[in-house]
N, CA, C, O and CB atoms as a CASP TS submission, in Angstrom:
PFRMAT TS
TARGET T0000
AUTHOR 0000-0000-0000
METHOD Language model
MODEL 1
PARENT N/A
ATOM      1  N   MET     1       1.010  -1.573  -0.116  1.00  0.00           N
ATOM      2  CA  MET     1      -0.242  -0.022   0.057  1.00  0.00           C
ATOM      3  C   MET     1       0.909   0.884   0.113  1.00  0.00           C
ATOM      4  O   MET     1       1.921   0.720   0.794  1.00  0.00           O
ATOM      5  CB  MET     1      -1.536   0.213   1.826  1.00  0.00           C
ATOM      6  N   ALA     2       0.623   1.942  -0.743  1.00  0.00           N
ATOM      7  CA  ALA     2       1.582   3.109  -0.722  1.00  0.00           C
ATOM      8  C   ALA     2       1.048   4.178   0.334  1.00  0.00           C
ATOM      9  O   ALA     2      -0.151   4.374   0.532  1.00  0.00           O
ATOM     10  CB  ALA     2       1.710   3.791  -2.243  1.00  0.00           C
ATOM     11  N   ALA     3       2.334   5.010   1.150  1.00  0.00           N
ATOM     12  CA  ALA     3       2.081   5.949   1.767  1.00  0.00           C
ATOM     13  C   ALA     3       1.639   7.195   1.328  1.00  0.00           C
ATOM     14  O   ALA     3       1.991   7.768   0.297  1.00  0.00           O
ATOM     15  CB  ALA     3       2.863   6.033   2.296  1.00  0.00           C
ATOM     16  N   ASN     4       0.690   7.660   2.335  1.00  0.00           N
ATOM     17  CA  ASN     4      -0.286   8.735   1.951  1.00  0.00           C
ATOM     18  C   ASN     4       0.735  10.076   2.429  1.00  0.00           C
ATOM     19  O   ASN     4       0.855  10.297   3.634  1.00  0.00           O
ATOM     20  CB  ASN     4      -1.991   8.577   2.877  1.00  0.00           C
ATOM     21  N   ASN     5       1.402  10.883   1.494  1.00  0.00           N
ATOM     22  CA  ASN     5       2.129  11.772   2.040  1.00  0.00           C
ATOM     23  C   ASN     5       1.742  13.470   1.725  1.00  0.00           C
ATOM     24  O   ASN     5       2.437  14.442   1.428  1.00  0.00           O
ATOM     25  CB  ASN     5       3.454  11.348   1.601  1.00  0.00           C
ATOM     26  N   ALA     6       0.113  13.244   1.982  1.00  0.00           N
ATOM     27  CA  ALA     6      -0.559  14.390   1.611  1.00  0.00           C
ATOM     28  C   ALA     6      -0.501  15.400   2.911  1.00  0.00           C
ATOM     29  O   ALA     6      -0.702  15.006   4.060  1.00  0.00           O
ATOM     30  CB  ALA     6      -2.057  13.999   1.132  1.00  0.00           C
ATOM     31  N   SER     7      -0.246  16.543   2.614  1.00  0.00           N
ATOM     32  CA  SER     7       0.290  17.522   3.647  1.00  0.00           C
ATOM     33  C   SER     7      -1.174  18.490   3.846  1.00  0.00           C
ATOM     34  O   SER     7      -1.847  19.084   3.004  1.00  0.00           O
ATOM     35  CB  SER     7       1.855  18.499   2.988  1.00  0.00           C
ATOM     36  N   ARG     8      -1.311  18.373   5.165  1.00  0.00           N
ATOM     37  CA  ARG     8      -2.555  19.343   5.620  1.00  0.00           C
ATOM     38  C   ARG     8      -2.509  21.422   5.271  1.00  0.00           C
ATOM     39  O   ARG     8      -2.187  22.442   5.881  1.00  0.00           O
ATOM     40  CB  ARG     8      -2.538  19.010   7.599  1.00  0.00           C
ATOM     41  N   GLY     9      -3.015  21.056   4.031  1.00  0.00           N
ATOM     42  CA  GLY     9      -3.360  22.591   3.529  1.00  0.00           C
ATOM     43  C   GLY     9      -4.420  23.062   4.019  1.00  0.00           C
ATOM     44  O   GLY     9      -4.943  22.476   4.966  1.00  0.00           O
ATOM     45  N   GLY    10      -4.953  24.165   3.519  1.00  0.00           N
ATOM     46  CA  GLY    10      -5.871  25.165   3.443  1.00  0.00           C
ATOM     47  C   GLY    10      -5.841  25.608   4.179  1.00  0.00           C
ATOM     48  O   GLY    10      -4.853  25.516   4.908  1.00  0.00           O
ATOM     49  N   VAL    11      -7.267  26.662   4.602  1.00  0.00           N
ATOM     50  CA  VAL    11      -7.133  27.814   5.020  1.00  0.00           C
ATOM     51  C   VAL    11      -7.906  27.628   6.376  1.00  0.00           C
ATOM     52  O   VAL    11      -8.946  27.028   6.650  1.00  0.00           O
ATOM     53  CB  VAL    11      -7.595  28.864   4.019  1.00  0.00           C
ATOM     54  N   GLY    12      -6.681  28.640   7.405  1.00  0.00           N
ATOM     55  CA  GLY    12      -7.112  28.254   8.615  1.00  0.00           C
ATOM     56  C   GLY    12      -8.033  29.156   9.281  1.00  0.00           C
ATOM     57  O   GLY    12      -8.356  30.190   8.697  1.00  0.00           O
ATOM     58  N   PHE    13      -8.489  28.895  10.416  1.00  0.00           N
ATOM     59  CA  PHE    13      -9.964  29.602  10.660  1.00  0.00           C
ATOM     60  C   PHE    13      -9.252  31.303  11.099  1.00  0.00           C
ATOM     61  O   PHE    13      -9.860  32.255  10.609  1.00  0.00           O
ATOM     62  CB  PHE    13     -11.125  28.606  12.318  1.00  0.00           C
ATOM     63  N   PHE    14      -8.331  31.538  11.759  1.00  0.00           N
ATOM     64  CA  PHE    14      -8.143  33.040  11.361  1.00  0.00           C
ATOM     65  C   PHE    14      -7.895  33.681   9.979  1.00  0.00           C
ATOM     66  O   PHE    14      -7.944  34.897   9.796  1.00  0.00           O
ATOM     67  CB  PHE    14      -7.109  33.454  12.029  1.00  0.00           C
ATOM     68  N   THR    15      -7.648  32.853   9.104  1.00  0.00           N
ATOM     69  CA  THR    15      -7.222  33.659   7.800  1.00  0.00           C
ATOM     70  C   THR    15      -9.047  33.734   7.252  1.00  0.00           C
ATOM     71  O   THR    15      -9.451  34.774   6.731  1.00  0.00           O
ATOM     72  CB  THR    15      -5.793  32.553   6.480  1.00  0.00           C
ATOM     73  N   LEU    16      -9.875  32.687   7.425  1.00  0.00           N
ATOM     74  CA  LEU    16     -11.533  32.998   7.645  1.00  0.00           C
ATOM     75  C   LEU    16     -11.893  34.056   8.333  1.00  0.00           C
ATOM     76  O   LEU    16     -12.163  35.096   7.733  1.00  0.00           O
ATOM     77  CB  LEU    16     -12.270  31.983   8.355  1.00  0.00           C
ATOM     78  N   LEU    17     -11.929  34.012   9.096  1.00  0.00           N
ATOM     79  CA  LEU    17     -12.046  35.376  10.387  1.00  0.00           C
ATOM     80  C   LEU    17     -11.669  36.413  10.028  1.00  0.00           C
ATOM     81  O   LEU    17     -12.369  37.376  10.338  1.00  0.00           O
ATOM     82  CB  LEU    17     -11.251  35.332  11.685  1.00  0.00           C
ATOM     83  N   GLY    18     -10.599  36.621   9.346  1.00  0.00           N
ATOM     84  CA  GLY    18      -9.741  37.701   8.727  1.00  0.00           C
ATOM     85  C   GLY    18     -10.658  38.356   7.367  1.00  0.00           C
ATOM     86  O   GLY    18     -11.175  39.455   7.165  1.00  0.00           O
ATOM     87  N   LEU    19     -10.570  37.142   6.610  1.00  0.00           N
ATOM     88  CA  LEU    19     -11.208  37.710   5.259  1.00  0.00           C
ATOM     89  C   LEU    19     -12.922  38.203   5.500  1.00  0.00           C
ATOM     90  O   LEU    19     -13.528  39.081   4.886  1.00  0.00           O
ATOM     91  CB  LEU    19     -11.111  36.327   3.978  1.00  0.00           C
ATOM     92  N   LEU    20     -13.425  37.314   6.598  1.00  0.00           N
ATOM     93  CA  LEU    20     -14.853  37.808   7.023  1.00  0.00           C
ATOM     94  C   LEU    20     -14.965  39.336   7.227  1.00  0.00           C
ATOM     95  O   LEU    20     -15.479  40.255   6.589  1.00  0.00           O
ATOM     96  CB  LEU    20     -15.282  37.121   8.394  1.00  0.00           C
ATOM     97  N   PHE    21     -14.359  39.239   8.233  1.00  0.00           N
ATOM     98  CA  PHE    21     -14.154  40.902   8.618  1.00  0.00           C
ATOM     99  C   PHE    21     -13.803  41.855   7.495  1.00  0.00           C
ATOM    100  O   PHE    21     -14.493  42.844   7.246  1.00  0.00           O
ATOM    101  CB  PHE    21     -12.925  41.119   9.670  1.00  0.00           C
ATOM    102  N   ILE    22     -12.635  41.505   6.777  1.00  0.00           N
ATOM    103  CA  ILE    22     -12.448  42.529   5.423  1.00  0.00           C
ATOM    104  C   ILE    22     -14.171  42.585   4.899  1.00  0.00           C
ATOM    105  O   ILE    22     -14.872  43.524   5.277  1.00  0.00           O
ATOM    106  CB  ILE    22     -11.141  41.664   3.902  1.00  0.00           C
ATOM    107  N   GLY    23     -14.618  41.719   4.196  1.00  0.00           N
ATOM    108  CA  GLY    23     -15.857  41.891   3.642  1.00  0.00           C
ATOM    109  C   GLY    23     -16.724  42.403   4.645  1.00  0.00           C
ATOM    110  O   GLY    23     -17.333  43.288   4.043  1.00  0.00           O
ATOM    111  N   LEU    24     -17.141  42.379   5.805  1.00  0.00           N
ATOM    112  CA  LEU    24     -18.529  43.130   6.321  1.00  0.00           C
ATOM    113  C   LEU    24     -17.381  44.673   6.217  1.00  0.00           C
ATOM    114  O   LEU    24     -18.145  45.638   6.182  1.00  0.00           O
ATOM    115  CB  LEU    24     -19.428  42.461   8.419  1.00  0.00           C
ATOM    116  N   LYS    25     -16.369  45.013   6.179  1.00  0.00           N
ATOM    117  CA  LYS    25     -15.814  46.605   6.415  1.00  0.00           C
ATOM    118  C   LYS    25     -16.022  47.038   4.857  1.00  0.00           C
ATOM    119  O   LYS    25     -16.279  48.230   4.687  1.00  0.00           O
ATOM    120  CB  LYS    25     -13.881  46.799   7.057  1.00  0.00           C
ATOM    121  N   LEU    26     -15.959  46.405   3.973  1.00  0.00           N
ATOM    122  CA  LEU    26     -16.116  46.499   2.827  1.00  0.00           C
ATOM    123  C   LEU    26     -17.662  47.101   2.237  1.00  0.00           C
ATOM    124  O   LEU    26     -18.050  48.020   1.515  1.00  0.00           O
ATOM    125  CB  LEU    26     -15.739  45.249   2.465  1.00  0.00           C
ATOM    126  N   THR    27     -18.171  46.137   2.913  1.00  0.00           N
ATOM    127  CA  THR    27     -19.887  46.411   2.492  1.00  0.00           C
ATOM    128  C   THR    27     -20.224  47.169   3.142  1.00  0.00           C
ATOM    129  O   THR    27     -21.003  47.843   2.468  1.00  0.00           O
ATOM    130  CB  THR    27     -20.969  45.424   2.605  1.00  0.00           C
ATOM    131  N   GLY    28     -20.146  47.664   4.344  1.00  0.00           N
ATOM    132  CA  GLY    28     -20.585  48.683   5.134  1.00  0.00           C
ATOM    133  C   GLY    28     -21.427  48.110   6.097  1.00  0.00           C
ATOM    134  O   GLY    28     -22.396  48.666   6.614  1.00  0.00           O
ATOM    135  N   PHE    29     -20.905  46.660   6.378  1.00  0.00           N
ATOM    136  CA  PHE    29     -22.008  46.096   7.848  1.00  0.00           C
ATOM    137  C   PHE    29     -21.169  46.921   8.958  1.00  0.00           C
ATOM    138  O   PHE    29     -21.668  47.723   9.748  1.00  0.00           O
ATOM    139  CB  PHE    29     -22.019  43.898   8.338  1.00  0.00           C
ATOM    140  N   VAL    30     -20.102  46.651   8.891  1.00  0.00           N
ATOM    141  CA  VAL    30     -19.290  47.113  10.471  1.00  0.00           C
ATOM    142  C   VAL    30     -18.127  48.791   9.971  1.00  0.00           C
ATOM    143  O   VAL    30     -17.446  49.238   9.048  1.00  0.00           O
ATOM    144  CB  VAL    30     -17.780  45.163  11.158  1.00  0.00           C
ATOM    145  N   ASP    31     -18.620  49.133  11.420  1.00  0.00           N
ATOM    146  CA  ASP    31     -17.530  50.439  11.056  1.00  0.00           C
ATOM    147  C   ASP    31     -16.638  50.424  12.228  1.00  0.00           C
ATOM    148  O   ASP    31     -16.738  51.229  13.154  1.00  0.00           O
ATOM    149  CB  ASP    31     -18.281  52.124  10.903  1.00  0.00           C
ATOM    150  N   TRP    32     -15.420  49.111  12.129  1.00  0.00           N
ATOM    151  CA  TRP    32     -14.693  49.211  12.731  1.00  0.00           C
ATOM    152  C   TRP    32     -12.824  49.871  12.216  1.00  0.00           C
ATOM    153  O   TRP    32     -12.434  49.637  11.072  1.00  0.00           O
ATOM    154  CB  TRP    32     -15.029  48.038  13.180  1.00  0.00           C
ATOM    155  N   ALA    33     -12.321  50.295  12.761  1.00  0.00           N
ATOM    156  CA  ALA    33     -10.754  50.610  12.380  1.00  0.00           C
ATOM    157  C   ALA    33     -10.280  49.606  11.764  1.00  0.00           C
ATOM    158  O   ALA    33     -10.480  48.464  12.179  1.00  0.00           O
ATOM    159  CB  ALA    33      -9.784  50.875  13.501  1.00  0.00           C
ATOM    160  N   TRP    34      -9.373  49.936  10.364  1.00  0.00           N
ATOM    161  CA  TRP    34      -8.684  48.612   9.923  1.00  0.00           C
ATOM    162  C   TRP    34      -7.369  47.917  10.862  1.00  0.00           C
ATOM    163  O   TRP    34      -6.425  47.529  10.175  1.00  0.00           O
ATOM    164  CB  TRP    34      -8.099  48.951   8.429  1.00  0.00           C
ATOM    165  N   TRP    35      -7.296  47.814  11.704  1.00  0.00           N
ATOM    166  CA  TRP    35      -6.195  47.259  12.600  1.00  0.00           C
ATOM    167  C   TRP    35      -7.068  46.379  13.170  1.00  0.00           C
ATOM    168  O   TRP    35      -6.667  45.261  13.492  1.00  0.00           O
ATOM    169  CB  TRP    35      -5.372  48.242  13.648  1.00  0.00           C
ATOM    170  N   VAL    36      -8.623  46.836  13.411  1.00  0.00           N
ATOM    171  CA  VAL    36      -9.251  45.962  14.683  1.00  0.00           C
ATOM    172  C   VAL    36      -9.569  44.619  13.112  1.00  0.00           C
ATOM    173  O   VAL    36      -9.258  43.428  13.074  1.00  0.00           O
ATOM    174  CB  VAL    36     -11.230  47.002  15.925  1.00  0.00           C
ATOM    175  N   VAL    37     -10.211  45.398  12.137  1.00  0.00           N
ATOM    176  CA  VAL    37     -10.558  44.115  10.863  1.00  0.00           C
ATOM    177  C   VAL    37      -9.143  43.450  10.296  1.00  0.00           C
ATOM    178  O   VAL    37      -9.350  42.686   9.353  1.00  0.00           O
ATOM    179  CB  VAL    37     -11.450  44.911   9.255  1.00  0.00           C
ATOM    180  N   LEU    38      -7.791  43.580  10.667  1.00  0.00           N
ATOM    181  CA  LEU    38      -6.767  42.858  10.202  1.00  0.00           C
ATOM    182  C   LEU    38      -6.532  42.340  11.271  1.00  0.00           C
ATOM    183  O   LEU    38      -5.330  42.139  11.099  1.00  0.00           O
ATOM    184  CB  LEU    38      -5.721  43.430   9.570  1.00  0.00           C
ATOM    185  N   ALA    39      -6.793  41.861  12.512  1.00  0.00           N
ATOM    186  CA  ALA    39      -6.202  41.748  14.143  1.00  0.00           C
ATOM    187  C   ALA    39      -5.965  39.942  13.630  1.00  0.00           C
ATOM    188  O   ALA    39      -5.016  39.219  13.929  1.00  0.00           O
ATOM    189  CB  ALA    39      -7.745  42.259  15.953  1.00  0.00           C
ATOM    190  N   PRO    40      -7.282  39.568  12.718  1.00  0.00           N
ATOM    191  CA  PRO    40      -7.019  38.159  12.549  1.00  0.00           C
ATOM    192  C   PRO    40      -5.966  37.413  11.925  1.00  0.00           C
ATOM    193  O   PRO    40      -5.785  36.195  11.916  1.00  0.00           O
ATOM    194  CB  PRO    40      -7.877  37.771  12.040  1.00  0.00           C
ATOM    195  N   ILE    41      -5.366  38.248  11.457  1.00  0.00           N
ATOM    196  CA  ILE    41      -4.079  37.986  10.574  1.00  0.00           C
ATOM    197  C   ILE    41      -3.061  38.052  11.151  1.00  0.00           C
ATOM    198  O   ILE    41      -2.371  37.084  11.468  1.00  0.00           O
ATOM    199  CB  ILE    41      -3.845  38.758   9.556  1.00  0.00           C
ATOM    200  N   TRP    42      -2.745  39.578  11.440  1.00  0.00           N
ATOM    201  CA  TRP    42      -1.598  39.459  12.255  1.00  0.00           C
ATOM    202  C   TRP    42      -1.284  39.175  12.976  1.00  0.00           C
ATOM    203  O   TRP    42      -0.090  39.005  13.223  1.00  0.00           O
ATOM    204  CB  TRP    42      -1.202  39.877  12.497  1.00  0.00           C
ATOM    205  N   GLY    43      -2.701  38.868  14.073  1.00  0.00           N
ATOM    206  CA  GLY    43      -2.776  38.123  15.048  1.00  0.00           C
ATOM    207  C   GLY    43      -1.882  37.160  15.574  1.00  0.00           C
ATOM    208  O   GLY    43      -1.115  37.108  16.535  1.00  0.00           O
ATOM    209  N   GLN    44      -2.348  36.128  14.289  1.00  0.00           N
ATOM    210  CA  GLN    44      -1.220  35.113  14.112  1.00  0.00           C
ATOM    211  C   GLN    44       0.429  35.182  14.710  1.00  0.00           C
ATOM    212  O   GLN    44       1.074  34.579  15.568  1.00  0.00           O
ATOM    213  CB  GLN    44      -1.125  35.062  12.669  1.00  0.00           C
ATOM    214  N   LEU    45       0.670  36.214  13.787  1.00  0.00           N
ATOM    215  CA  LEU    45       2.307  36.604  13.622  1.00  0.00           C
ATOM    216  C   LEU    45       2.700  36.910  14.751  1.00  0.00           C
ATOM    217  O   LEU    45       3.810  36.657  15.220  1.00  0.00           O
ATOM    218  CB  LEU    45       2.738  37.776  12.716  1.00  0.00           C
ATOM    219  N   ALA    46       1.697  37.554  15.339  1.00  0.00           N
ATOM    220  CA  ALA    46       2.288  38.722  16.852  1.00  0.00           C
ATOM    221  C   ALA    46       2.137  36.915  17.902  1.00  0.00           C
ATOM    222  O   ALA    46       3.131  36.532  18.519  1.00  0.00           O
ATOM    223  CB  ALA    46       0.398  40.856  17.663  1.00  0.00           C
ATOM    224  N   PHE    47       1.454  36.472  17.911  1.00  0.00           N
ATOM    225  CA  PHE    47       1.406  35.107  18.576  1.00  0.00           C
ATOM    226  C   PHE    47       2.723  34.170  18.485  1.00  0.00           C
ATOM    227  O   PHE    47       3.200  33.635  19.486  1.00  0.00           O
ATOM    228  CB  PHE    47       0.231  34.330  17.928  1.00  0.00           C
ATOM    229  N   ILE    48       3.180  34.047  17.384  1.00  0.00           N
ATOM    230  CA  ILE    48       4.537  33.156  17.375  1.00  0.00           C
ATOM    231  C   ILE    48       5.727  34.365  17.384  1.00  0.00           C
ATOM    232  O   ILE    48       6.819  33.900  17.056  1.00  0.00           O
ATOM    233  CB  ILE    48       4.663  32.009  15.791  1.00  0.00           C
ATOM    234  N   VAL    49       5.743  35.258  17.571  1.00  0.00           N
ATOM    235  CA  VAL    49       6.549  36.266  17.979  1.00  0.00           C
ATOM    236  C   VAL    49       6.617  36.193  19.427  1.00  0.00           C
ATOM    237  O   VAL    49       7.670  35.882  19.983  1.00  0.00           O
ATOM    238  CB  VAL    49       6.102  37.542  17.503  1.00  0.00           C
ATOM    239  N   LEU    50       5.826  36.394  19.908  1.00  0.00           N
ATOM    240  CA  LEU    50       6.023  36.575  21.647  1.00  0.00           C
ATOM    241  C   LEU    50       6.225  35.106  22.273  1.00  0.00           C
ATOM    242  O   LEU    50       6.837  34.841  23.307  1.00  0.00           O
ATOM    243  CB  LEU    50       4.471  37.340  22.487  1.00  0.00           C
ATOM    244  N   LEU    51       5.545  34.178  21.372  1.00  0.00           N
ATOM    245  CA  LEU    51       6.162  32.751  21.758  1.00  0.00           C
ATOM    246  C   LEU    51       7.522  32.387  21.765  1.00  0.00           C
ATOM    247  O   LEU    51       7.872  31.576  22.622  1.00  0.00           O
ATOM    248  CB  LEU    51       5.701  31.834  20.973  1.00  0.00           C
ATOM    249  N   PHE    52       8.359  32.832  20.973  1.00  0.00           N
ATOM    250  CA  PHE    52       9.731  32.935  20.404  1.00  0.00           C
ATOM    251  C   PHE    52      10.213  33.695  21.821  1.00  0.00           C
ATOM    252  O   PHE    52      10.951  33.227  22.689  1.00  0.00           O
ATOM    253  CB  PHE    52       9.913  33.874  18.737  1.00  0.00           C
ATOM    254  N   VAL    53       9.747  34.644  21.796  1.00  0.00           N
ATOM    255  CA  VAL    53      10.563  35.645  22.670  1.00  0.00           C
ATOM    256  C   VAL    53      10.489  35.106  24.292  1.00  0.00           C
ATOM    257  O   VAL    53      11.244  35.048  25.263  1.00  0.00           O
ATOM    258  CB  VAL    53       9.846  37.313  22.502  1.00  0.00           C
ATOM    259  N   ALA    54       9.548  34.869  24.059  1.00  0.00           N
ATOM    260  CA  ALA    54       9.181  33.752  25.784  1.00  0.00           C
ATOM    261  C   ALA    54      10.161  32.912  25.759  1.00  0.00           C
ATOM    262  O   ALA    54      11.045  32.957  26.615  1.00  0.00           O
ATOM    263  CB  ALA    54       7.583  32.592  25.959  1.00  0.00           C
ATOM    264  N   LEU    55      10.155  32.115  24.882  1.00  0.00           N
ATOM    265  CA  LEU    55      11.499  30.848  24.821  1.00  0.00           C
ATOM    266  C   LEU    55      12.458  31.137  24.850  1.00  0.00           C
ATOM    267  O   LEU    55      13.314  30.517  25.483  1.00  0.00           O
ATOM    268  CB  LEU    55      11.755  30.030  23.837  1.00  0.00           C
ATOM    269  N   VAL    56      12.715  32.338  24.080  1.00  0.00           N
ATOM    270  CA  VAL    56      14.246  32.830  24.587  1.00  0.00           C
ATOM    271  C   VAL    56      14.809  33.552  25.622  1.00  0.00           C
ATOM    272  O   VAL    56      16.001  33.768  25.836  1.00  0.00           O
ATOM    273  CB  VAL    56      14.728  33.476  23.833  1.00  0.00           C
ATOM    274  N   ILE    57      13.551  34.008  26.424  1.00  0.00           N
ATOM    275  CA  ILE    57      14.135  34.397  27.701  1.00  0.00           C
ATOM    276  C   ILE    57      14.448  33.596  28.736  1.00  0.00           C
ATOM    277  O   ILE    57      15.407  33.735  29.495  1.00  0.00           O
ATOM    278  CB  ILE    57      13.467  35.171  28.211  1.00  0.00           C
ATOM    279  N   ALA    58      12.973  32.087  28.770  1.00  0.00           N
ATOM    280  CA  ALA    58      13.684  31.255  29.557  1.00  0.00           C
ATOM    281  C   ALA    58      14.862  30.390  29.250  1.00  0.00           C
ATOM    282  O   ALA    58      15.489  29.780  30.116  1.00  0.00           O
ATOM    283  CB  ALA    58      12.906  30.583  29.957  1.00  0.00           C
ATOM    284  N   GLU    59      15.079  30.373  28.216  1.00  0.00           N
ATOM    285  CA  GLU    59      16.354  29.723  27.854  1.00  0.00           C
ATOM    286  C   GLU    59      17.615  30.600  28.149  1.00  0.00           C
ATOM    287  O   GLU    59      18.669  29.967  28.089  1.00  0.00           O
ATOM    288  CB  GLU    59      16.324  29.365  26.360  1.00  0.00           C
ATOM    289  N   LEU    60      17.735  32.066  28.487  1.00  0.00           N
ATOM    290  CA  LEU    60      18.560  32.428  28.939  1.00  0.00           C
ATOM    291  C   LEU    60      18.545  32.952  30.591  1.00  0.00           C
ATOM    292  O   LEU    60      19.467  33.595  31.092  1.00  0.00           O
ATOM    293  CB  LEU    60      18.825  33.148  28.049  1.00  0.00           C
ATOM    294  N   VAL    61      17.524  32.611  31.184  1.00  0.00           N
ATOM    295  CA  VAL    61      17.281  32.770  32.565  1.00  0.00           C
ATOM    296  C   VAL    61      17.820  31.566  33.161  1.00  0.00           C
ATOM    297  O   VAL    61      18.453  31.499  34.214  1.00  0.00           O
ATOM    298  CB  VAL    61      15.826  32.993  32.907  1.00  0.00           C
ATOM    299  N   LYS    62      17.374  30.226  32.054  1.00  0.00           N
ATOM    300  CA  LYS    62      17.566  29.077  32.579  1.00  0.00           C
ATOM    301  C   LYS    62      19.216  28.742  32.726  1.00  0.00           C
ATOM    302  O   LYS    62      19.691  27.804  33.367  1.00  0.00           O
ATOM    303  CB  LYS    62      16.779  28.116  31.731  1.00  0.00           C
ATOM    304  N   ASP    63      19.903  29.679  32.021  1.00  0.00           N
ATOM    305  CA  ASP    63      21.517  29.516  31.896  1.00  0.00           C
ATOM    306  C   ASP    63      22.008  30.229  33.549  1.00  0.00           C
ATOM    307  O   ASP    63      22.799  29.603  34.255  1.00  0.00           O
ATOM    308  CB  ASP    63      22.273  30.629  30.215  1.00  0.00           C
ATOM    309  N   ASP    64      21.573  31.232  33.885  1.00  0.00           N
ATOM    310  CA  ASP    64      22.522  31.935  35.194  1.00  0.00           C
ATOM    311  C   ASP    64      22.338  30.805  36.342  1.00  0.00           C
ATOM    312  O   ASP    64      22.875  30.948  37.441  1.00  0.00           O
ATOM    313  CB  ASP    64      21.828  33.719  35.867  1.00  0.00           C
TER
END
């Protein structure tokens, strides 16, 4: 039997949420600031950066 090497692709929850917010903003259903509308998209990156910084700090503290 052949191995299934298919990767898990697709669109994530936060990307869909961001697209929904953009659609609502462009159609006038919400009157939010653009930084709020785009928060689900850049929020993922911010979380990853914060996690990386926390791990680096934890490693530095551990060495002392």
